[in-house]
ZAMARGU-4260 file (C-alpha; in steps of 0.2 Angstrom, whole numbers, plus 5000, padded with zeros to 4 digits):
<rodrens>
0) 5520/5397/5685 | 5516/5412/5676 | 5498/5419/5676 | 5491/5418/5659 | 5489/5437/5658
5) 5507/5437/5658 | 5509/5425/5647 | 5499/5430/5636 | 5509/5449/5634 | 5524/5441/5631
10) 5516/5429/5618 | 5511/5447/5610 | 5528/5455/5612 | 5537/5436/5605 | 5525/5442/5591
15) 5528/5457/5587 | 5518/5464/5572 | 5502/5460/5583 | 5495/5475/5590 | 5494/5475/5609
20) 5478/5475/5616 | 5480/5494/5624 | 5466/5501/5633 | 5464/5518/5621 | 5453/5532/5622
25) 5433/5523/5620 | 5427/5523/5602 | 5411/5533/5598 | 5396/5525/5594 | 5399/5524/5574
30) 5417/5519/5577 | 5410/5503/5589 | 5398/5500/5574 | 5415/5500/5562 | 5425/5489/5574
35) 5410/5477/5574 | 5408/5477/5554 | 5432/5474/5553 | 5430/5461/5568 | 5421/5450/5555
40) 5430/5452/5541 | 5447/5442/5540 | 5459/5448/5523 | 5473/5459/5525 | 5482/5470/5513
45) 5499/5479/5513 | 5505/5492/5505 | 5524/5496/5500 | 5533/5509/5494 | 5551/5517/5499
50) 5549/5534/5510 | 5538/5541/5525 | 5525/5551/5511 | 5526/5540/5499 | 5512/5530/5505
55) 5493/5534/5498 | 5482/5538/5511 | 5468/5537/5502 | 5469/5521/5498 | 5475/5516/5514
60) 5459/5525/5523 | 5449/5515/5510 | 5457/5498/5513 | 5455/5497/5531 | 5438/5508/5534
65) 5427/5504/5516 | 5434/5485/5515 | 5437/5482/5532 | 5455/5473/5528 | 5469/5473/5539
70) 5481/5490/5532 | 5500/5490/5533 | 5512/5500/5526 | 5528/5494/5521 | 5540/5510/5520
75) 5560/5503/5514 | 5566/5518/5523 | 5562/5528/5540 | 5565/5548/5529 | 5584/5548/5535
80) 5590/5558/5521 | 5577/5571/5521 | 5576/5589/5523 | 5566/5595/5537 | 5555/5610/5535
85) 5551/5611/5555 | 5567/5610/5564 | 5587/5605/5563 | 5584/5588/5564 | 5594/5578/5551
90) 5601/5559/5548 | 5595/5545/5561 | 5586/5560/5572 | 5576/5563/5557 | 5571/5546/5552
95) 5565/5545/5572 | 5553/5560/5566 | 5547/5552/5550 | 5545/5537/5558 | 5533/5543/5572
100) 5524/5556/5558 | 5519/5538/5552 | 5514/5531/5566 | 5501/5546/5569 | 5497/5545/5549
105) 5489/5528/5554 | 5482/5532/5569 | 5470/5542/5556 | 5469/5533/5542 | 5468/5516/5551
110) 5484/5507/5545 | 5498/5500/5554 | 5517/5502/5550 | 5532/5494/5546 | 5547/5496/5541
115) 5564/5487/5532 | 5583/5490/5539 | 5588/5499/5524 | 5593/5519/5527 | 5588/5534/5519
120) 5605/5542/5510 | 5597/5553/5502 | 5590/5556/5480 | 5595/5541/5471 | 5594/5541/5452
125) 5593/5522/5448 | 5590/5506/5457 | 5607/5501/5457 | 5614/5515/5465 | 5601/5510/5478
130) 5602/5491/5480 | 5624/5495/5480 | 5622/5505/5496 | 5607/5495/5504 | 5616/5479/5500
135) 5599/5471/5491 | 5599/5455/5499 | 5595/5464/5516 | 5582/5474/5513 | 5574/5459/5501
140) 5575/5444/5518 | 5565/5461/5525 | 5552/5463/5514 | 5552/5445/5512 | 5550/5443/5532
145) 5537/5456/5532 | 5525/5448/5521 | 5526/5432/5530 | 5523/5440/5545 | 5509/5452/5542
150) 5503/5439/5529 | 5494/5449/5516 | 5481/5443/5505 | 5484/5456/5494 | 5499/5468/5488
155) 5502/5486/5483 | 5515/5496/5477 | 5516/5513/5473 | 5529/5516/5459 | 5533/5506/5444
160) 5548/5498/5441 | 5554/5510/5426 | 5563/5529/5427 | 5546/5534/5430 | 5546/5532/5449
165) 5557/5548/5449 | 5569/5542/5461 | 5582/5525/5463 | 5573/5521/5482 | 5557/5522/5471
170) 5562/5512/5457 | 5570/5499/5471 | 5553/5496/5478 | 5544/5488/5468 | 5559/5479/5461
175) 5559/5472/5478 | 5540/5469/5481 | 5540/5458/5465 | 5552/5447/5469 | 5546/5446/5486
180) 5530/5440/5482 | 5537/5424/5474 | 5550/5422/5488 | 5537/5424/5502 | 5533/5407/5499
185) 5547/5399/5496 | 5555/5387/5510 | 5572/5389/5503 | 5571/5408/5504 | 5580/5414/5520
190) 5574/5400/5529 | 5582/5407/5544 | 5566/5418/5547 | 5556/5402/5547 | 5559/5400/5567
195) 5549/5416/5569 | 5536/5416/5554 | 5530/5402/5541 | 5530/5404/5521 | 5516/5414/5514
200) 5510/5416/5495 | 5501/5433/5493 | 5485/5431/5480 | 5489/5444/5471 | 5502/5462/5466
205) 5494/5478/5459 | 5504/5493/5456 | 5491/5510/5461 | 5497/5517/5445 | 5496/5537/5445
210) 5493/5549/5432 | 5507/5558/5438 | 5518/5547/5428 | 5504/5541/5415 | 5496/5554/5409
215) 5485/5542/5398 | 5481/5531/5413 | 5462/5533/5410 | 5462/5529/5393 | 5473/5513/5396
220) 5463/5505/5411 | 5447/5507/5400 | 5441/5488/5395 | 5458/5482/5401 | 5455/5467/5412
225) 5472/5471/5421 | 5467/5488/5429 | 5451/5491/5442 | 5446/5506/5448 | 5440/5513/5462
230) 5433/5525/5471 | 5442/5529/5486 | 5432/5547/5489 | 5418/5536/5495 | 5409/5544/5510
235) 5407/5537/5528 | 5393/5539/5538 | 5398/5530/5552 | 5416/5542/5552 | 5406/5556/5545
240) 5420/5557/5534 | 5426/5552/5516 | 5441/5543/5514 | 5448/5557/5505 | 5446/5568/5519
245) 5452/5556/5532 | 5468/5553/5519 | 5469/5573/5522 | 5471/5569/5538 | 5484/5558/5539
250) 5495/5566/5525 | 5495/5583/5536 | 5505/5572/5549 | 5520/5573/5537 | 5522/5590/5542
255) 5542/5588/5541 | 5540/5589/5524 | 5527/5603/5521 | 5514/5589/5517 | 5500/5598/5525
260) 5485/5591/5512 | 5467/5599/5506 | 5452/5591/5509 | 5446/5584/5493 | 5429/5579/5493
265) 5419/5569/5478 | 5424/5555/5467 | 5443/5550/5469 | 5447/5535/5457 | 5462/5526/5459
270) 5470/5513/5448 | 5477/5499/5453 | 5487/5487/5436 | 5490/5468/5444 | 5507/5465/5441
275) 5510/5447/5447 | 5496/5434/5454 | 5480/5426/5451 | 5468/5435/5437 | 5453/5443/5443
280) 5436/5447/5438 | 5427/5461/5446 | 5437/5465/5464 | 5455/5465/5469 | 5450/5454/5482
285) 5442/5442/5471 | 5443/5420/5476 | 5448/5425/5495 | 5439/5419/5508 | 5437/5436/5523
290) 5425/5425/5533 | 5429/5417/5549 | 5428/5402/5538 | 5447/5403/5535 | 5449/5399/5554
295) 5447/5381/5560 | 5432/5384/5572 | 5427/5400/5566 | 5410/5400/5558 | 5404/5400/5578
300) 5413/5417/5582 | 5405/5425/5565 | 5387/5419/5572 | 5394/5429/5590 | 5398/5444/5580
305) 5386/5445/5570 | 5373/5443/5583 | 5382/5457/5591 | 5379/5468/5577 | 5364/5466/5575
310) 5360/5470/5592 | 5371/5486/5595 | 5362/5499/5602 | 5372/5516/5602 | 5367/5525/5617
315) 5366/5509/5627 | 5383/5499/5619 | 5387/5491/5635 | 5370/5479/5630 | 5382/5467/5618
320) 5397/5468/5631 | 5391/5448/5636 | 5390/5442/5618 | 5406/5450/5615 | 5414/5443/5629
325) 5409/5426/5623 | 5418/5432/5606 | 5433/5436/5618 | 5435/5417/5625 | 5431/5409/5609
330) 5446/5416/5602 | 5456/5414/5616 | 5453/5396/5616 | 5457/5395/5596 | 5474/5388/5594
335) 5490/5398/5589 | 5483/5408/5571 | 5492/5424/5564 | 5474/5431/5566 | 5471/5427/5585
340) 5480/5440/5592 | 5474/5454/5581 | 5456/5449/5584 | 5459/5447/5602 | 5465/5464/5603
345) 5449/5470/5589 | 5439/5463/5601 | 5444/5470/5617 | 5444/5486/5611 | 5426/5485/5608
350) 5422/5477/5626 | 5433/5494/5633 | 5424/5506/5623 | 5406/5499/5625 | 5408/5500/5644
355) 5417/5517/5643 | 5433/5510/5652 | 5446/5522/5653 | 5464/5516/5660 | 5480/5522/5659
360) 5497/5518/5669 | 5506/5534/5676 | 5523/5538/5682 | 5528/5553/5694 | 5540/5561/5682
365) 5544/5556/5664 | 5559/5546/5667 | 5570/5536/5680 | 5588/5526/5680 | 5593/5510/5680
370) 5588/5499/5698 | 5579/5512/5705 | 5560/5514/5711 | 5545/5522/5701 | 5532/5527/5710
375) 5516/5520/5696 | 5498/5521/5698 | 5486/5514/5688 | 5471/5526/5684 | 5452/5514/5680
380) 5434/5520/5676 | 5424/5508/5671 | 5407/5519/5664 | 5394/5504/5663 | 5380/5497/5675
385) 5390/5480/5673 | 5397/5472/5686 | 5414/5474/5685 | 5431/5468/5695 | 5450/5473/5694
390) 5457/5456/5699 | 5477/5457/5694 | 5489/5469/5686 | 5506/5464/5682 | 5521/5475/5679
395) 5537/5468/5671 | 5531/5450/5671 | 5527/5453/5689 | 5509/5448/5695 | 5498/5455/5708
400) 5483/5451/5713 | 5471/5467/5718 | 5451/5460/5717 | 5445/5479/5716 | 5426/5482/5712
405) 5423/5496/5700 | 5409/5503/5703 | 5401/5513/5689 | 5409/5531/5685 | 5421/5529/5699
410) 5439/5533/5697 | 5450/5519/5705 | 5469/5524/5709 | 5479/5509/5713 | 5499/5513/5720
415) 5511/5499/5711 | 5527/5504/5715 | 5543/5496/5703 | 5560/5494/5702 | 5568/5499/5684
420) 5578/5489/5672 | 5593/5493/5661 | 5591/5510/5649 | 5595/5502/5636 | 5576/5498/5629
425) 5574/5520/5628 | 5586/5521/5614 | 5576/5518/5594 | 5581/5501/5593 | 5588/5503/5576
430) 5603/5517/5581 | 5609/5507/5595 | 5626/5503/5583 | 5634/5509/5569 | 5628/5510/5552
435) 5629/5514/5533 | 5618/5510/5521 | 5607/5498/5533 | 5603/5500/5550 | 5612/5486/5559
440) 5598/5477/5571 | 5606/5460/5577 | 5588/5450/5581 | 5576/5445/5568 | 5559/5447/5577
445) 5564/5466/5580 | 5566/5468/5561 | 5549/5478/5552 | 5544/5486/5570 | 5542/5503/5567
450) 5548/5509/5586 | 5553/5498/5601 | 5543/5485/5608 | 5539/5495/5627 | 5544/5484/5642
455) 5536/5493/5653 | 5519/5492/5654 | 5504/5486/5665 | 5496/5471/5660 | 5476/5472/5667
460) 5465/5459/5669 | 5448/5462/5672 | 5432/5451/5676 | 5417/5456/5670 | 5401/5449/5673
465) 5409/5432/5676 | 5421/5432/5661 | 5439/5437/5661 | 5448/5449/5648 | 5464/5458/5650
470) 5470/5475/5641 | 5489/5481/5644 | 5493/5500/5646 | 5511/5507/5642 | 5519/5517/5657
475) 5519/5536/5652 | 5520/5551/5661 | 5506/5565/5663 | 5504/5582/5665 | 5492/5599/5661
480) 5500/5613/5648 | 5493/5630/5655 | 5488/5632/5635 | 5489/5614/5625 | 5480/5606/5639
485) 5481/5587/5647 | 5500/5579/5639 | 5507/5564/5639 | 5521/5556/5636 | 5532/5542/5634
490) 5542/5537/5651 | 5561/5533/5646 | 5574/5526/5659 | 5590/5535/5656 | 5610/5534/5662
495) 5613/5541/5679 | 5623/5556/5672 | 5621/5563/5654 | 5632/5574/5642 | 5631/5586/5629
500) 5643/5598/5620 | 5637/5611/5614 | 5642/5610/5598 | 5643/5596/5585 | 5659/5605/5577
505) 5672/5615/5582 | 5682/5623/5567 | 5699/5628/5570 | 5706/5641/5559 | 5721/5646/5569
510) 5729/5639/5582 | 5719/5649/5594 | 5711/5638/5609 | 5695/5637/5609 | 5683/5634/5623
515) 5673/5621/5623 | 5656/5617/5634 | 5648/5603/5643 | 5633/5602/5648 | 5631/5588/5661
520) 5612/5584/5667 | 5609/5572/5680 | 5595/5561/5680 | 5595/5558/5700 | 5597/5564/5715
525) 5615/5569/5723 | 5626/5564/5707 | 5645/5569/5706 | 5659/5564/5697 | 5672/5569/5684
530) 5672/5573/5667 | 5687/5575/5655 | 5687/5575/5636 | 5697/5562/5626 | 5708/5567/5611
535) 5722/5560/5600 | 5740/5565/5601 | 5745/5582/5597 | 5728/5590/5605 | 5725/5599/5623
540) 5713/5601/5635 | 5713/5612/5650 | 5709/5606/5662 | 5713/5590/5661 | 5699/5584/5671
545) 5684/5594/5678 | 5672/5590/5695 | 5654/5590/5696 | 5641/5588/5708 | 5623/5588/5707
550) 5610/5588/5720 | 5591/5590/5713 | 5584/5577/5696 | 5586/5586/5679 | 5599/5600/5686
555) 5612/5603/5677 | 5631/5610/5677 | 5641/5618/5666 | 5659/5614/5663 | 5669/5623/5653
560) 5685/5615/5645 | 5698/5626/5631 | 5704/5616/5618 | 5722/5617/5607 | 5721/5612/5591
565) 5737/5602/5585 | 5749/5610/5573 | 5743/5601/5558 | 5727/5599/5546 | 5716/5587/5555
570) 5700/5582/5558 | 5696/5574/5575 | 5683/5565/5586 | 5682/5573/5603 | 5673/5561/5617
575) 5666/5566/5634 | 5672/5552/5647 | 5661/5554/5663 | 5674/5546/5678 | 5683/5538/5662
580) 5669/5529/5652 | 5662/5537/5638 | 5645/5546/5642 | 5630/5546/5634 | 5620/5565/5628
585) 5600/5562/5629 | 5593/5570/5615 | 5573/5575/5617 | 5564/5577/5600 | 5550/5589/5605
590) 5535/5593/5592 | 5515/5593/5596 | 5512/5583/5582 | 5520/5569/5587 | 5525/5561/5606
595) 5540/5568/5613 | 5556/5555/5607 | 5570/5551/5618 | 5588/5546/5607 | 5604/5540/5618
600) 5618/5543/5609 | 5639/5544/5613 | 5641/5562/5619 | 5658/5567/5607 | 5660/5581/5594
605) 5671/5584/5578 | 5686/5594/5579 | 5693/5601/5564 | 5710/5612/5560 | 5708/5618/5544
610) 5719/5631/5534 | 5705/5643/5530 | 5703/5661/5528 | 5689/5672/5530 | 5686/5693/5525
615) 5673/5702/5535 | 5667/5700/5551 | 5647/5702/5552 | 5634/5693/5545 | 5617/5695/5541
620) 5605/5678/5540 | 5589/5673/5536 | 5583/5659/5545 | 5576/5645/5533 | 5570/5626/5537
625) 5579/5615/5547 | 5594/5626/5547 | 5612/5627/5557 | 5622/5636/5545 | 5622/5650/5555
630) 5629/5639/5569 | 5642/5634/5556 | 5647/5652/5550 | 5650/5657/5570 | 5663/5644/5571
635) 5674/5650/5560 | 5673/5668/5569 | 5657/5676/5560 | 5645/5686/5571 | 5630/5682/5567
640) 5614/5693/5566 | 5597/5687/5563 | 5586/5696/5554 | 5565/5695/5552 | 5554/5706/5541
645) 5557/5720/5551 | 5575/5720/5554 | 5577/5718/5531 | 5564/5734/5529 | 5568/5745/5544
650) 5586/5741/5549 | 5605/5746/5544 | 5610/5733/5531 | 5625/5742/5527 | 5632/5735/5540
655) 5635/5719/5534 | 5648/5710/5525 | 5635/5698/5518 | 5619/5692/5522 | 5613/5672/5518
660) 5599/5665/5514 | 5595/5651/5523 | 5589/5635/5514 | 5569/5635/5508 | 5568/5654/5514
665) 5559/5658/5498 | 5547/5645/5501 | 5545/5645/5519 | 5545/5663/5524 | 5530/5672/5517
670) 5538/5689/5520 | 5552/5686/5505 | 5540/5696/5494 | 5540/5711/5505 | 5560/5712/5506
675) 5565/5712/5490 | 5566/5730/5487 | 5577/5734/5502 | 5588/5717/5500 | 5592/5723/5481
680) 5598/5741/5487 | 5607/5733/5500 | 5616/5723/5484 | 5617/5738/5473 | 5627/5749/5487
685) 5640/5735/5488 | 5632/5721/5498 | 5634/5703/5496 | 5619/5694/5496 | 5619/5672/5493
690) 5604/5664/5491 | 5604/5642/5498 | 5593/5631/5488 | 5574/5632/5485 | 5561/5623/5479
695) 5554/5630/5461 | 5536/5622/5467 | 5529/5636/5481 | 5540/5651/5480 | 5531/5665/5488
700) 5538/5674/5477 | 5549/5672/5461 | 5557/5690/5465 | 5574/5682/5473 | 5590/5689/5464
705) 5591/5707/5454 | 5591/5694/5437 | 5579/5682/5432 | 5585/5664/5434 | 5578/5647/5437
710) 5578/5633/5449 | 5576/5616/5444 | 5574/5598/5449 | 5595/5597/5445 | 5606/5588/5457
715) 5621/5579/5462 | 5617/5564/5472 | 5634/5557/5472 | 5645/5564/5486 | 5662/5559/5478
720) 5656/5566/5459 | 5669/5577/5449 | 5669/5593/5454 | 5679/5605/5440 | 5679/5622/5437
725) 5671/5634/5426 | 5685/5647/5426 | 5700/5641/5440 | 5705/5661/5439 | 5689/5667/5445
730) 5690/5676/5463 | 5678/5666/5471 | 5688/5651/5468 | 5705/5659/5475 | 5699/5674/5487
735) 5703/5671/5501 | 5707/5652/5501 | 5714/5645/5483 | 5703/5632/5481 | 5709/5615/5473
740) 5700/5596/5469 | 5706/5592/5486 | 5693/5603/5494 | 5678/5591/5486 | 5685/5576/5497
745) 5675/5568/5511 | 5658/5576/5507 | 5642/5567/5511 | 5627/5563/5506 | 5625/5573/5489
750) 5634/5586/5482 | 5621/5596/5479 | 5600/5601/5474 | 5588/5611/5465 | 5601/5619/5454
755) 5597/5633/5444 | 5596/5628/5425 | 5594/5644/5414 | 5600/5661/5420 | 5601/5677/5414
760) 5619/5681/5406 | 5624/5691/5422 | 5626/5677/5428 | 5641/5668/5430 | 5642/5650/5434
765) 5658/5644/5445 | 5657/5626/5444 | 5654/5609/5434 | 5647/5593/5441 | 5638/5577/5435
770) 5632/5557/5443 | 5639/5545/5433 | 5630/5545/5414 | 5623/5563/5417 | 5630/5579/5408
775) 5640/5590/5415 | 5629/5605/5428 | 5636/5622/5429 | 5619/5629/5440 | 5627/5624/5457
780) 5634/5641/5461 | 5629/5657/5450 | 5634/5673/5453 | 5631/5689/5447 | 5637/5707/5449
785) 5622/5720/5452 | 5628/5742/5456 | 5643/5739/5467 | 5637/5723/5476 | 5634/5704/5472
790) 5621/5691/5472 | 5625/5672/5473 | 5612/5655/5471 | 5619/5643/5477 | 5611/5624/5476
795) 5627/5616/5487 | 5620/5607/5501 | 5631/5619/5513 | 5614/5613/5528 | 5622/5597/5526
800) 5642/5598/5522 | 5645/5613/5535 | 5637/5604/5552 | 5648/5587/5548 | 5662/5598/5548
805) 5668/5595/5529 | 5682/5606/5528 | 5681/5609/5511 | 5662/5616/5511 | 5669/5629/5523
810) 5684/5635/5513 | 5672/5636/5498 | 5658/5647/5509 | 5672/5656/5516 | 5675/5663/5498
815) 5658/5667/5493 | 5657/5675/5509 | 5672/5684/5505 | 5665/5689/5489 | 5666/5706/5481
820) 5666/5712/5464 | 5681/5708/5454 | 5688/5725/5453 | 5689/5726/5471 | 5698/5711/5476
825) 5715/5712/5476
</rodrens>
């Protein structure tokens, strides 16, 4: 029979949304007082929107810390289609980054985080387009499931159901919320979920209205019984911050989107308007019982919590531990309810904090391979005067008796070696299978979870003054950086060997062989085997097989292959095989503001054999945000030199056949206003300057080109939208590659964004395109002659198309790079 501690941890794993009883850093005295108040409050709010960064962190912070509600944010997507201001991750990897940013934000504002399976496929103009790509019923099912599992008393949406929402995903989130509000209580709707959850009917659904889209909102709300105004700028003396200050810190975690926020202080009004559910008198929560009376047997628990709150001594918090242990015991004895494990987690953290408990489960390395032994150690210290004994530690469902007394302030180190299982739990669960529009997640109980359930943790049972309670600690690796200090990262289980190809895309414009380098990495000692590359018929690889031998863990070996393309234009996939088995690539995503993330994906690359001609050899490149275009240009055979402020001011710019400015460089590179004159001189003397898209909000300078043009929010989101030529004879469409409609086949996610909508008469538009039911837009590519040279602005999404190996995008970009004034083209 399993020990009760193991049964408890298994129950938490099954429940999924219920937070584990994790021993975190102890709460401060003010935080303990706030947590005591929250322990005696049983109410919940679910905020619902479409993307990471859509959530109103002020309202979440207010609900979690002022109203003491269990507060969740349901983001329909993980932000996979967003741009990246801090790195090069796109698509699924971008979603991993933004998922972790949301989790860090919730740590600050006090909320919890959930998702549906919907994929962020980029900007959408209508909910109809959104639902067509998502499969509305599946996403609706996920929203219903989250409501049934989280059981919110009140739901709040960020966006209206109208075009004022500004994005098809936004509008869709409001539509889904209203439909799910009713369906969650209907046992005939998605009945397969009822194995895991019960039906649930929230009391009310509100829209978090905003003056962004409704300037008359304050007037509309006045004396209207469906509206309520909430001051989310209130100050919390226990935290020493206003909720608007907490919200700014939370929102600043969305660093990949450039959403650093100022701390606003003073009155901050939010407007909520009733959309569905019961009418209210004075408060969002009218008629909802938030006391322990909503739980059978809860009245006595409430009295004990009130006693602990009244007796709390900030300088001697351990005095209330005996009362809290009684609370823990009584909650643990309750029959199952959605609140039971939530409150067990809360009271356990209070007990840990009041005794100054620090516990961690540390491995001697950040990774291991399946079926190998790991040296784990539990470090634990009790910093109270109470009698505390460590009785049991469970790891991977194996229970070990310890029976070790924990004297005050003496660190104890318990070595617990164990054997790792498979690496199946390492990769983010939603990326385990191919997807389009919606992630393929087979297990119902996994849907909605922000990340993998950690199966490698220590379940620690303590006996405090004769009463048992338990905590869990995930397995981590810890080290000390000379600059950053102590750092933790999640422990991961990796394949014995992983492989990575240097480039994601290899472009062949001739039949000349190209070198492809495969980096083989061993995640254990003494590995050997062979590597081969799998390619379709017509492609040749030399050598066919290469041996590797690696002696040390984490050591790499590079293996070179020469690939000769097919004689016909084609796009094919190359897979790396290790010992004739498809290899995995281990990708480590490392940023200071999130935990290090590990993604395992197939080791492969796209091979593109295309008919593309280039003119010129040397390109200067000004890096933008999250920019992989330079790699694509090198694939075409160009020599790319990265330029900074000093090189632009003092370097010999005439050596470059073209200078290209990366995406959003005029938003992120503060020095761009200082290099206007040398760049204009370069153009005037015969240079070719190409500027990729920028966002009009937050430009560091309005002086971008030699003539004025306005960057708008115009975009074409349909990747298969019709593209026509303004003047089919224009040199940019004919030299050195003659472009046709076929060059715009097979594009990904979108055509382009942030087009120009007004421009000086010196500019010539090159392309026309539009989404369905919209007027044609000509601002995707503009060219102007200046002196002997040329200036080009483009909103075409080359930053997505080139890394994806889209043939037509390479041909169009080659023509732009090759462009000279009409008179110079023969």
